[in-house]
Structures are given as structure tokens and as C-alpha cells.
TORTORVO-800448 format. One record per residue (C-alpha): residue in one letter; x, y, z. Coordinates in steps of 0.05 Angstrom, whole numbers, padded with zeros to 5 digits, always signed. Example, Ala and Ser with C-alpha at 12.3 -4.5 7.8 and 13.67 -1.06 7.14 Angstrom:
TORTORVO-800448
a+00246-00090+00156
s+00273-00021+00143
end
This chain:
TORTORVO-800448
m+00001+00000+00001
m+00028+00068-00013
h+00082+00047-00054
s+00115+00095-00104
a+00182+00078-00146
e+00202+00146-00126
v+00204+00122-00050
p+00235+00063-00049
f+00235+00053+00027
n+00189+00021+00085
v+00167+00061+00150
a+00147+00024+00211
i+00099+00066+00255
i+00098+00038+00325
g+00037+00054+00364
a-00035+00081+00345
g-00046+00138+00388
i-00060+00211+00366
g+00014+00215+00339
g+00018+00154+00306
l-00051+00163+00273
a-00034+00233+00248
l+00032+00209+00223
a-00003+00152+00186
i-00051+00203+00155
g+00005+00246+00134
l+00043+00195+00105
v-00022+00175+00061
r-00024+00245+00036
q+00051+00247+00021
d+00052+00172-00016
v+00103+00145+00027
r+00098+00074+00042
f+00084+00047+00120
t+00057-00003+00165
l+00025+00017+00232
y+00035-00031+00285
e-00008-00031+00350
s-00001-00068+00411
a-00076-00072+00427
g-00126-00120+00389
e-00163-00055+00365
y-00157+00017+00362
a-00171+00041+00433
a-00173+00113+00469
v-00140+00124+00532
g-00164+00180+00573
a-00232+00220+00562
g-00233+00294+00533
v-00174+00325+00491
g-00168+00398+00479
l-00134+00429+00419
g-00109+00501+00406
p-00102+00541+00346
n-00033+00505+00332
a-00060+00436+00333
l-00119+00454+00288
k-00075+00486+00242
s-00030+00426+00239
m-00089+00383+00226
d-00108+00425+00164
l-00037+00419+00140
i-00034+00346+00152
d-00094+00332+00111
p-00157+00386+00110
k-00204+00331+00112
l-00174+00314+00183
r-00193+00387+00204
g-00261+00385+00178
m-00279+00317+00206
y-00258+00344+00272
n-00298+00407+00269
q-00359+00357+00264
v-00348+00325+00332
s-00311+00380+00369
t-00343+00423+00428
g-00331+00494+00445
n-00353+00538+00506
l-00432+00530+00504
r-00438+00610+00516
l-00426+00645+00453
e-00388+00703+00496
k-00335+00651+00523
k-00313+00631+00452
n-00246+00652+00459
v-00237+00634+00528
m-00189+00577+00548
m-00210+00575+00623
e-00248+00613+00676
a-00203+00617+00738
l-00242+00599+00803
l-00218+00575+00874
l-00233+00507+00892
e-00259+00526+00964
e-00332+00531+00980
g-00360+00584+00943
f-00308+00585+00884
g-00272+00648+00916
e-00336+00691+00928
k-00318+00690+01004
q-00251+00725+00989
g-00280+00772+00940
w-00260+00732+00877
m-00314+00734+00825
g-00273+00696+00776
g-00227+00716+00718
e-00210+00678+00658
w-00152+00671+00601
g-00152+00662+00529
s-00137+00704+00463
p-00174+00727+00399
t-00133+00682+00363
f-00155+00627+00412
e-00219+00588+00403
r-00242+00536+00453
t-00247+00464+00420
s-00255+00398+00458
a-00271+00331+00433
h-00281+00262+00467
r-00219+00218+00450
k-00262+00165+00423
a-00292+00213+00367
l-00225+00239+00348
l-00197+00169+00340
d-00255+00148+00301
i-00246+00203+00248
m-00174+00196+00246
t-00179+00117+00238
s-00226+00132+00182
l-00174+00164+00141
i-00122+00103+00143
p-00131+00045+00098
r-00150-00018+00140
n-00095-00060+00098
t-00040-00014+00127
v-00052-00032+00204
k-00027-00093+00246
f-00057-00106+00316
n-00032-00145+00372
k+00039-00131+00356
r+00074-00110+00421
v+00152-00095+00402
t+00197-00133+00449
n+00266-00118+00411
i+00289-00067+00359
q+00359-00075+00324
q+00395-00034+00270
d+00446-00062+00221
t+00474-00028+00161
g+00416+00015+00147
k+00359-00034+00163
v+00318-00040+00229
f+00292-00104+00257
v+00237-00107+00298
t+00212-00163+00342
f+00142-00174+00368
q+00118-00210+00426
d+00088-00263+00379
g+00152-00281+00357
e+00151-00247+00285
t+00211-00202+00266
i+00204-00152+00208
e+00258-00113+00168
t+00243-00040+00154
d+00284+00020+00133
a+00256+00060+00189
v+00221+00057+00256
i+00181+00120+00286
g+00164+00105+00353
c+00097+00132+00369
d+00083+00087+00428
g+00070+00132+00489
v+00107+00153+00550
k+00124+00082+00564
g+00140+00063+00498
f+00196+00009+00474
t+00228+00049+00421
r+00250+00102+00470
s+00300+00052+00491
a+00323+00036+00422
v+00338+00113+00414
l+00369+00133+00480
g+00387+00066+00514
s+00458+00061+00491
r+00474+00133+00503
y+00429+00161+00557
s+00404+00105+00593
d+00382+00143+00657
l+00332+00184+00613
v+00293+00122+00579
d+00247+00121+00637
p+00190+00178+00646
k+00194+00218+00711
y+00142+00220+00764
t+00112+00297+00763
n+00091+00280+00833
k+00015+00293+00812
y-00039+00241+00804
l-00113+00251+00783
y-00180+00226+00782
r-00225+00223+00719
a-00302+00233+00706
i-00357+00248+00652
a-00420+00270+00673
p-00479+00283+00632
i-00492+00354+00619
e-00558+00358+00651
d-00531+00334+00719
a-00471+00382+00715
k-00518+00437+00703
r-00563+00417+00761
v-00505+00420+00809
l-00462+00470+00783
g-00517+00516+00743
e-00485+00561+00683
r-00413+00541+00713
a-00423+00471+00679
t-00427+00502+00609
d-00360+00528+00596
a-00286+00508+00611
a-00264+00528+00678
m-00200+00519+00727
f-00213+00509+00799
m-00150+00524+00841
g-00123+00513+00908
p-00060+00489+00952
g-00041+00424+00930
m-00097+00411+00883
n-00131+00440+00819
w-00191+00414+00780
s-00211+00428+00706
i-00283+00420+00677
y-00300+00427+00601
p-00356+00406+00556
i-00351+00347+00506
s-00393+00304+00462
k-00423+00366+00427
g-00445+00395+00493
a-00480+00333+00512
e-00426+00315+00572
v-00376+00345+00613
n-00304+00322+00626
l-00275+00332+00696
v-00206+00323+00718
a-00184+00328+00788
f-00112+00334+00806
k-00077+00322+00874
k-00001+00335+00886
d+00034+00278+00917
a+00078+00290+00973
r+00108+00217+00970
g+00163+00238+00918
a+00157+00175+00880
w+00100+00135+00850
p+00103+00070+00888
y+00065+00022+00848
r+00089-00017+00781
e+00022+00003+00744
y+00007+00081+00726
t-00061+00076+00756
h-00079+00053+00828
q-00150+00030+00852
v-00170+00065+00917
d-00232+00066+00954
l-00282+00127+00951
q-00264+00154+01020
t-00194+00155+01004
m-00211+00196+00936
l-00253+00246+00973
s-00205+00252+01026
d-00153+00278+00971
f-00199+00337+00967
e-00216+00368+01038
g-00244+00434+01033
v-00268+00430+00960
d-00330+00456+00943
s-00385+00408+00962
r-00418+00418+00889
l-00351+00391+00853
l-00349+00337+00907
e-00419+00316+00889
l-00402+00311+00814
l-00335+00266+00833
k-00380+00224+00881
m-00428+00211+00821
y-00386+00196+00765
a-00310+00186+00779
k-00282+00117+00791
p-00238+00121+00846
v-00173+00108+00810
q-00110+00148+00810
w-00077+00164+00747
s-00005+00184+00756
l+00027+00232+00713
h+00092+00224+00689
h+00131+00263+00638
h+00201+00264+00594
i+00229+00331+00622
t+00290+00317+00586
t+00305+00278+00522
p+00376+00293+00489
t+00354+00266+00420
y+00292+00246+00380
y+00329+00199+00335
n+00384+00143+00326
a+00407+00132+00256
h+00338+00103+00229
v+00298+00099+00290
a+00261+00163+00312
l+00212+00187+00368
l+00148+00223+00354
g+00092+00248+00407
d+00092+00229+00478
s+00152+00177+00465
a+00192+00236+00453
h+00162+00290+00500
a+00104+00264+00542
t+00082+00320+00577
g+00036+00334+00634
p-00037+00357+00616
h-00033+00430+00644
q-00027+00470+00578
a-00074+00424+00541
a-00013+00421+00493
g+00007+00350+00489
a-00037+00326+00432
g-00017+00391+00394
q+00059+00377+00395
a+00041+00307+00368
l+00000+00334+00315
e+00062+00385+00293
d+00111+00329+00302
a+00067+00288+00249
l+00063+00349+00202
v+00138+00364+00201
m+00155+00287+00196
s+00109+00271+00141
r+00132+00334+00099
l+00202+00308+00108
l+00193+00237+00090
g+00153+00261+00031
l+00218+00284+00005
v+00261+00226+00014
k+00281+00193-00046
r+00325+00136-00016
a+00334+00104+00054
a+00402+00128+00060
d+00376+00200+00072
l+00323+00180+00124
p+00374+00194+00183
t+00382+00268+00153
a+00309+00273+00156
f+00307+00250+00226
r+00368+00296+00248
i+00327+00356+00216
f+00261+00334+00250
d+00302+00333+00316
s+00337+00397+00308
l+00267+00435+00293
r+00217+00402+00336
r+00259+00383+00397
p+00273+00453+00427
r+00197+00469+00420
a+00171+00406+00443
q+00215+00405+00512
k+00200+00475+00523
v+00125+00453+00524
v+00139+00395+00573
q+00175+00442+00623
t+00123+00504+00618
s+00069+00452+00626
y+00099+00432+00692
d+00111+00500+00712
a+00032+00512+00695
g+00013+00454+00741
e+00051+00487+00798
i+00014+00552+00785
y-00054+00523+00792
t-00036+00492+00852
f-00008+00559+00884
a+00066+00532+00880
g+00087+00580+00827
p+00146+00626+00855
e+00121+00694+00819
t+00042+00680+00828
g+00028+00639+00893
s-00044+00643+00914
d-00057+00713+00885
m-00114+00698+00833
a-00103+00765+00793
k-00027+00744+00786
v-00043+00676+00767
t-00097+00693+00717
a-00054+00747+00687
n+00007+00696+00679
c-00040+00647+00639
n-00065+00703+00594
e+00011+00707+00571
r+00042+00633+00581
f+00004+00601+00520
l+00011+00648+00464
w+00074+00621+00443
i+00047+00559+00436
w-00018+00577+00397
e+00013+00625+00355
h+00069+00589+00326
d+00081+00595+00249
l+00074+00524+00227
e+00079+00533+00153
a+00140+00573+00165
e+00174+00513+00204
v+00151+00461+00146
r+00185+00507+00097
i+00248+00513+00137
a+00247+00436+00146
e+00235+00422+00073
k+00292+00476+00049
m+00345+00445+00105
f+00331+00374+00075
r+00338+00396+00002
m+00405+00430+00015
e+00432+00374+00055
t+00415+00320+00003
g+00415+00358-00063
n+00342+00339-00076
a+00308+00387-00120
end
């Protein structure tokens, strides 16, 4: 599938998350031959809601305009028109949401920002519809990756070994591919680092949320307090709200092997003493008492090793505090697919990966760091903002602009120009 005599090489994409799917869509558009390998038995979404900023939407449009158009059909903004350009309302977690302190609420956003969110399953469905089914293989968990004389050999848990010209790891925060890129040089940086936060998730019908929260349920809001923060925003075309409750963890390390941990209802509620009773009511009604630990890749010295590259969370897994992780994966997929569309021979693949690394890594790693910093601000641990909501809101009205307003078309032009200059390809 997607064979072209002008592009005599094969790409193995490892992982069918947002990054891997977006890359596959881009390679279809660029007529690059690929196979997508997914460890699960079918396409599956992890998590509930996903928010995309202007940069993410632009990436979709540049990867394939059909993708952007289909996303528009399933996405949800703030339900009140006057909140169209608001990313989040800024409120307190305490009883009354800050009114007792005289805080009547603030907000952050930008005229260049339009609030959009979707259920991950809905996004997954539209992305997979753009990928030929015969390019995808399921139940393929990677156990080994080796390189030899310009070829990559990938072994799967079922015993099969494939030979390919390039591997692009889109296999997530704990993905195997990261060890194939970093293991021989930076073994201490292969595993993700615990951010000292975990979260609980809930999805509630919009009518129940409105009954409990009133008009607060119809638009995205961030509720903040010492050591904790909650976000809530509409999804599913306004039929549901997504609620995420974050808790700082004083233990210093995640003590469990798995990244999720089941607790009882009382343990979950005890994590949020002093939180407004309305929010707690929604949590009790709709959240499963499961702690989801937050890990990230705060340091990644390179995104490639010869014919193996990293993309999305496997390269730069980030906390969700700037709603920027999916957007960075989409940006990656855009630049990578455009570069691979220029490759005429397999020997030039490391050049494409090196250019990808030089352009994408500084920006994506800055997103990881600033997302962690945003999480600190929301929990009143920001060194310059503390618990001053006016300062918090002012900071948030500035900190996202460099993410949202990035010139992706210029980045693609630079990438393509660099590749042509270094390879002599016209």
C-alpha cells in the first residue's frame, strides 16, 4: 500500500495513538509506504476529553484538510457564545469558588484562540477512518529493536521479526522505542519521571452537571487551591462534561508498578478536603476511584538514532496543564510526514530525522517544562504568583501565546529547505 517507485523505502510506525495516527494520515497524503503496528487488539482511546489549540488545528489542516473538517464535526467549544475565545475561567476550589474572598472569577484566552474539545473516542474514530485498514496490524507488541547496515529489525511478542528501513516510535510515555533511541547513550533518561501528581477522571451528563453547578457547567473552568486543581469542560457536542481532579503527591515517587492505582471512595474524597461540595458531588457520582499518575519526559537529548526516531509522547510526554500534548504530537506528525515525503532513498532517512530533531525538540521540550510550571501555578506553588488569583490569571493570559501562535507553515518550509540543501534533492 502507498508504494511509489520514487520512494523506495518502508516505514514502520509503532503505536496508534494520536501521534501515530496523524503520522499515518500524513504519509498517506505524501505517498510514503508504511505499516502501522499497534499492541492492542483494536484501536482504543486512553483518557476522555482532549483539547486542541490553534496550533493543533492548523497542524490538522496542513496534514490533511479532511482531518480538520471532520474534527470540526465532533468538537465542542464553550457553550456560551461570549466565551468563544476563553480557554478557562479561573476560580477557586474552596466552597463558593472564591466569592467569600471577594474573587468573582477571572479568565484567560486570546482572540487567536477558540475553545475546542472532543471526546478522545470521537477523535480516534475520525482519524482511523482516513487510514487504509490494510496498512494496520494489531496485537503487535514490540520486544526488541536492532539496527544493522541501514536496516531496522523489529521483533514482536508473538515471535515475528520484520525488516524495515525506518522505525518511528509513537508508542507513548512508556513505549519501547525510546530505549532503542536513548538506551545506549542516555540509559538514565529512558524511563519517564513522576511529576508528583496524580488525577481522577469523570464524565458527567451535561444536565446533571448543570443541576449541580448551574451555568458553571457550560464552559471550561479551572478551579485552583493549595496542592490541588480541577478542570471541567464540555465535550460530546455539549452533551457531557469532562472533569479532571489533580492532586499533588508528597511521597516523592509513584510507589506502584502500574501507572494507575485503584483506591476506595473515601480515599478519593479525602484527597480533596475543603473543596466546594458541588464539585465533590459530581466526583462522587461519576468518578471511578482510580488514581492516574502523571509522568513526563522532562529531558530528552535526542529524538533519533540513525534509522529510528521518536514522535509524540515517546519523545516528549508532558503533563496536561497547558492542554498542549496532543497538539505537539500533531505538529510532529506534520513536520515528519513532510520530510519523509521528500526522501528519495533510504540512506537519507537519518538526515530527515536529524532535521526533525533540530526543529521539533527545542519547542516540544519547552512545552514539557512550561506545562509542569503551569501545574505548579494552578496549585499555588508558582514562585511569582503564589495564591494571588489576579497574578495567576495574568500569567495564564500570557503563557500560552507562544504555543498557539507558532508559524507552522514557516517551520515546514524551513524543514523542507534544510533537507533539500543537505541531500541535493530538488
